[in-house]
N, CA, C and O of each residue as an XYZ file, in Angstrom:
432
protein
N      -4.899     20.240     22.930
C      -3.500     20.671     22.050
C      -3.375     21.660     21.618
O      -4.431     21.912     21.038
N      -2.698     22.464     21.515
C      -2.400     23.823     21.020
C      -2.306     23.742     19.268
O      -1.393     23.269     18.592
N      -3.493     24.334     18.847
C      -3.493     24.023     17.637
C      -2.640     24.895     16.739
O      -2.422     26.085     16.965
N      -2.101     24.107     15.542
C      -0.613     24.445     14.941
C       0.212     23.809     15.458
O       0.845     22.996     14.784
N       0.475     23.981     16.851
C       1.870     23.318     17.347
C       1.382     21.641     17.247
O       2.225     20.756     17.106
N       0.413     21.450     17.310
C       0.097     19.723     17.276
C       0.084     19.438     15.543
O       0.549     18.331     15.273
N      -0.198     19.941     14.790
C      -0.003     19.542     13.368
C       1.278     19.778     13.014
O       1.567     19.003     12.103
N       2.268     20.544     13.326
C       3.618     20.519     12.926
C       4.411     19.408     14.083
O       5.486     18.992     13.652
N       4.094     18.984     15.214
C       4.586     18.004     16.021
C       3.851     16.552     15.306
O       4.538     15.545     15.138
N       2.656     16.589     14.991
C       2.370     15.207     14.019
C       3.133     15.444     12.697
O       3.483     14.366     12.217
N       3.444     16.338     12.074
C       4.364     16.165     10.927
C       5.608     15.781     10.896
O       6.138     15.056     10.054
N       6.149     16.345     11.962
C       7.521     15.895     12.661
C       7.639     14.498     12.751
O       8.568     13.860     12.257
N       6.567     13.957     13.468
C       6.680     12.923     13.748
C       6.632     11.643     12.639
O       7.286     10.602     12.708
N       5.743     12.002     11.685
C       5.676     11.716     10.474
C       7.191     11.277      9.464
O       7.384     10.194      8.911
N       7.968     12.292      9.461
C       8.660     12.473      8.433
C      10.266     12.903      9.136
O      11.299     12.995      8.472
N      10.149     13.137     10.680
C      11.598     13.436     11.132
C      12.627     12.760     11.202
O      13.673     13.157     11.715
N      12.403     11.381     10.564
C      13.515     10.446     10.559
C      14.128     10.685      8.924
O      15.262     10.385      8.549
N      13.078     11.286      8.120
C      13.907     11.387      6.869
C      14.431     12.803      6.748
O      15.540     13.043      6.273
N      13.482     13.869      7.257
C      14.390     14.955      7.286
C      14.451     15.575      8.571
O      13.968     15.030      9.563
N      15.105     16.857      8.612
C      15.423     17.364      9.811
C      14.358     18.396     10.110
O      14.256     19.386      9.385
N      13.503     18.194     11.221
C      12.709     19.559     11.177
C      12.720     19.948     12.607
O      12.736     19.071     13.471
N      12.712     21.277     12.929
C      13.005     21.927     14.187
C      11.590     21.577     15.490
O      10.725     20.859     14.988
N      11.377     21.862     16.559
C      10.608     21.929     17.358
C       9.869     23.140     16.797
O      10.367     24.145     16.289
N       8.254     22.773     17.040
C       7.750     24.053     16.333
C       8.062     25.073     17.538
O       8.479     24.767     18.655
N       7.784     26.265     17.085
C       8.073     27.707     17.843
C       6.442     28.527     17.475
O       5.568     28.234     16.659
N       6.546     29.635     18.477
C       5.144     30.592     18.243
C       5.548     31.812     17.586
O       6.642     32.375     17.631
N       4.639     32.088     17.053
C       4.872     33.649     16.230
C       3.783     33.843     16.575
O       3.037     32.991     17.055
N       3.448     35.339     16.325
C       2.037     35.854     16.593
C       1.089     35.333     15.468
O      -0.068     35.097     15.817
N       1.337     35.180     14.513
C       0.172     34.648     13.553
C      -0.059     32.884     13.709
O      -1.042     32.348     13.198
N       0.920     32.144     14.430
C       0.617     30.946     14.800
C       2.018     30.293     14.825
O       2.985     30.967     15.180
N       2.174     28.816     14.407
C       3.273     28.217     14.902
C       3.833     27.997     13.523
O       3.242     27.959     12.443
N       5.394     27.831     13.873
C       6.279     27.429     12.570
C       7.326     26.616     13.086
O       7.763     26.603     14.237
N       7.712     25.876     12.013
C       8.966     24.763     12.356
C      10.137     25.169     10.979
O       9.871     26.017     10.127
N      11.422     24.371     11.010
C      11.832     24.928     10.112
C      12.632     23.178      9.394
O      13.058     22.285     10.127
N      12.629     23.145      8.228
C      12.881     21.960      7.591
C      13.943     21.921      6.817
O      13.864     22.738      5.900
N      15.073     21.185      6.826
C      16.042     21.137      5.907
C      15.444     19.826      4.757
O      14.919     18.736      4.985
N      15.729     20.372      3.757
C      15.058     19.794      2.907
C      16.544     19.347      1.533
O      16.725     20.092      0.569
N      17.041     18.604      1.663
C      18.038     18.152      0.585
C      19.212     19.382      0.236
O      19.708     19.691     -0.848
N      19.457     19.992      1.731
C      20.138     20.859      1.818
C      19.713     22.467      1.374
O      20.480     23.411      1.188
N      18.113     22.433      1.265
C      17.460     23.751      1.227
C      16.578     23.909      2.431
O      15.830     22.987      2.755
N      16.634     25.186      3.204
C      15.948     25.701      4.154
C      14.335     25.951      3.883
O      14.136     26.753      2.971
N      13.383     25.519      4.385
C      12.187     26.063      4.428
C      11.217     26.228      5.613
O      11.252     25.330      6.454
N      10.515     27.056      5.767
C       9.669     27.359      7.197
C       8.248     26.918      7.027
O       7.426     27.502      6.322
N       8.061     25.993      7.631
C       6.378     25.347      7.632
C       5.678     26.359      8.995
O       6.096     26.583     10.131
N       4.520     26.780      8.300
C       3.723     27.273      9.343
C       2.382     26.836      9.432
O       1.749     26.494      8.433
N       1.846     26.830     10.744
C       0.588     26.219     10.896
C      -0.516     26.839     11.948
O      -0.248     26.912     13.147
N      -1.371     27.138     11.584
C      -2.210     27.836     12.306
C      -3.895     27.368     12.479
O      -4.278     26.617     11.582
N      -4.664     27.637     13.260
C      -6.196     27.287     12.966
C      -7.050     27.977     13.534
O      -6.896     28.372     14.690
N      -8.087     28.234     12.821
C      -9.262     29.346     13.069
C      -9.896     28.566     14.390
O     -10.466     27.482     14.271
N      -9.710     29.325     15.816
C     -10.593     28.477     16.734
C     -10.912     29.542     17.623
O      -9.956     30.183     18.059
N     -12.300     29.928     18.056
C     -12.768     30.728     18.996
C     -13.313     30.223     20.398
O     -13.999     29.201     20.438
N     -13.065     30.805     21.335
C     -13.761     30.598     22.450
C     -15.333     29.992     22.384
O     -16.187     30.598     21.737
N     -15.615     28.870     23.036
C     -16.701     28.486     22.405
C     -17.261     27.436     21.636
O     -18.307     26.811     21.813
N     -16.175     27.316     20.526
C     -16.132     26.166     19.335
C     -15.844     24.821     20.162
O     -15.179     24.519     21.154
N     -16.527     24.289     19.419
C     -16.036     22.543     19.789
C     -14.802     22.009     19.214
O     -14.637     21.898     17.999
N     -13.933     21.677     20.097
C     -12.677     21.222     19.735
C     -12.725     20.164     19.218
O     -11.721     19.698     18.680
N     -13.952     19.476     19.244
C     -13.886     17.867     18.476
C     -14.894     17.893     17.362
O     -15.417     16.839     17.000
N     -15.253     19.259     16.693
C     -15.572     19.328     15.609
C     -14.423     19.485     14.623
O     -13.274     19.782     14.949
N     -14.878     19.240     13.304
C     -14.024     19.493     11.914
C     -13.389     20.962     12.060
O     -14.151     21.911     12.246
N     -11.952     21.164     11.975
C     -11.387     22.650     12.005
C     -10.743     22.592     10.673
O     -10.569     21.579      9.996
N     -10.350     24.034     10.331
C     -10.091     24.391      9.035
C      -8.481     24.874      9.325
O      -8.322     25.970      9.861
N      -7.290     24.057      8.969
C      -6.040     24.638      9.152
C      -5.542     25.469      7.997
O      -6.020     25.443      6.863
N      -4.592     26.164      8.379
C      -3.735     26.820      7.481
C      -2.493     26.492      7.669
O      -1.913     26.979      8.639
N      -1.858     25.667      6.859
C      -0.570     25.109      6.735
C       0.361     25.936      5.347
O       0.147     25.843      4.139
N       1.409     26.722      6.068
C       2.128     27.324      4.652
C       3.334     26.867      4.610
O       3.647     26.203      5.597
N       4.084     26.986      3.847
C       5.443     26.820      2.993
C       6.412     27.818      2.736
O       6.161     28.120      1.569
N       7.304     28.473      3.080
C       8.078     29.260      2.737
C       9.457     28.767      2.278
O      10.209     28.268      3.116
N       9.801     28.869      1.101
C      11.141     28.343      1.003
C      12.192     29.810      0.750
O      12.047     30.840      0.090
N      13.232     29.300      1.607
C      14.509     30.329      1.519
C      15.062     30.288      0.340
O      15.225     29.260     -0.317
N      15.425     31.572     -0.034
C      16.195     31.636     -1.274
C      17.241     33.285     -0.973
O      16.987     34.282     -0.297
N      18.167     32.996     -1.644
C      19.310     33.763     -1.851
C      18.803     35.570     -2.294
O      17.805     35.914     -2.927
N      19.682     36.283     -1.812
C      19.277     37.955     -2.374
C      19.386     37.347     -4.362
O      18.489     37.633     -5.155
N      20.354     36.716     -4.673
C      20.768     36.792     -5.809
C      19.374     35.779     -6.533
O      18.764     36.181     -7.524
N      19.110     34.722     -5.980
C      17.901     34.071     -6.514
C      16.722     34.731     -6.460
O      15.923     34.366     -7.323
N      16.370     35.540     -5.766
C      15.513     36.531     -5.559
C      15.741     37.459     -6.773
O      14.873     37.359     -7.640
N      16.577     38.201     -6.971
C      17.041     39.384     -7.767
C      16.884     38.664     -9.115
O      16.463     39.400    -10.007
N      17.151     37.264     -9.499
C      16.987     36.705    -10.764
C      15.962     35.818    -11.091
O      15.901     34.977    -11.989
N      14.989     36.208    -10.030
C      13.944     35.127    -10.139
C      14.015     33.521    -10.307
O      13.346     32.837    -11.081
N      14.710     33.217     -9.655
C      15.234     31.914     -9.576
C      14.640     30.862     -8.236
O      14.344     31.456     -7.200
N      14.503     29.629     -8.258
C      14.122     28.859     -7.120
C      13.050     29.469     -6.499
O      12.971     29.585     -5.276
N      12.242     29.855     -7.262
C      10.804     30.307     -6.529
C      10.163     28.880     -6.211
O      10.512     27.876     -6.831
N       9.258     28.860     -5.259
C       8.344     27.892     -4.684
C       6.974     27.617     -5.759
O       6.325     28.460     -6.378
N       6.861     26.592     -5.736
C       5.597     26.074     -6.781
C       5.001     25.076     -6.176
O       5.478     24.646     -5.126
N       3.836     24.518     -6.733
C       3.485     23.398     -6.542
C       3.800     21.924     -6.962
O       3.213     20.892     -6.638
N       5.174     22.153     -7.983
C       5.710     21.109     -8.398
C       7.418     21.143     -7.581
O       8.363     20.427     -7.912
N       7.417     22.071     -6.596
C       8.434     21.937     -5.793
C       8.238     20.490     -5.134
O       7.136     20.061     -4.793
N       9.578     19.713     -4.982
C       9.556     18.566     -4.393
C       9.061     18.268     -2.981
O       8.429     17.294     -2.573
N       9.572     19.512     -2.240
C       9.220     19.490     -0.725
C       7.861     19.932     -0.529
O       7.256     19.610      0.494
N       7.152     20.884     -1.728
C       5.725     21.101     -1.300
C       4.958     19.860     -1.840
O       3.891     19.601     -1.282
N       5.437     18.940     -3.016
C       4.602     17.766     -3.474
C       5.017     16.575     -2.182
O       4.154     15.701     -2.097
N       5.819     16.465     -1.500
C       5.787     15.608     -0.303
C       5.260     15.794      0.524
O       4.579     14.838      0.896
N       5.183     16.985      1.322
C       4.330     17.560      2.074
C       2.852     17.352      1.816
O       2.093     16.860      2.651
N       2.523     17.719      0.724
C       0.934     17.462      0.004
C       0.595     16.232      0.231
O      -0.453     15.814      0.724
N       1.735     15.511     -0.235
C       0.975     13.822     -0.199
C       0.922     13.210      1.311
O       0.108     12.376      1.709
N       2.068     13.864      2.129
C       1.782     13.479      3.741
C       0.230     13.778      4.175
O      -0.456     12.912      4.718
N      -0.284     15.178      3.860
C      -1.253     15.398      4.448
C      -2.504     14.603      3.597
O      -3.466     14.111      4.187
N      -2.323     14.553      2.014
C      -3.803     13.568      1.836
C      -3.654     12.151      1.938
O      -4.554     11.374      1.615
N      -2.604     11.813      2.355
C      -2.615     10.357      2.436
C      -2.984      9.901      4.119
O      -2.901      8.722      4.462
N      -3.353     10.888      4.993
C      -3.735     10.597      6.200
C      -5.339     10.509      6.170
O      -6.021     11.373      5.619
N      -5.840      9.460      6.771
C      -7.230      9.418      6.537
C      -8.330     10.355      7.574
O      -9.559     10.292      7.613
N      -7.405     11.213      8.363
C      -8.380     12.020      9.257
C      -8.216     13.490      8.641
O      -8.614     14.436      9.321
N      -7.617     13.736      7.315
C      -7.400     14.993      6.959
C      -8.403     14.610      5.910
O      -8.285     13.595      5.224
N      -9.503     15.557      5.802
C     -10.817     15.667      4.898
C     -10.290     16.002      3.179
O     -10.398     15.296      2.177
N      -9.744     17.272      3.351
C      -9.445     17.760      1.878
C      -7.912     18.512      2.061
O      -7.272     18.670      3.101
N      -7.670     18.793      1.081
C      -6.112     19.605      1.247
C      -6.550     20.374     -0.367
O      -6.764     19.883     -1.475
N      -6.549     22.034      0.240
C      -5.946     22.361     -1.193
C      -5.351     23.699     -1.160
O      -5.540     24.570     -0.310
N      -4.487     23.752     -2.369
C      -3.130     24.704     -2.329
C      -3.749     26.177     -2.842
O      -4.820     26.172     -3.448
N      -3.179     27.198     -2.632
C      -3.455     28.476     -3.029
C      -1.912     28.981     -3.519
O      -1.745     30.120     -3.956
């Protein structure tokens, strides 16, 4: 599996029927997909730190990021900021936490 891409493909298979998620694409920092969440766009990013010689069967630490698209006016007025109480964030967090293969989820 390609780390980052596989996480986004798994997520798409988990919620793809409920929300439109694009196929993962690569960026220099990892992989990303876009999700349309109730008319608002979010970018989902995923990567994992893995070096040559590491055991792919061992536990890995993943970085999963969520970026909420906001208009210029929303940014200017400080509106619609992303937070842990954001519906999309809360939903994705619950999906990750409910999977038995994921040991822990923390938010920063």
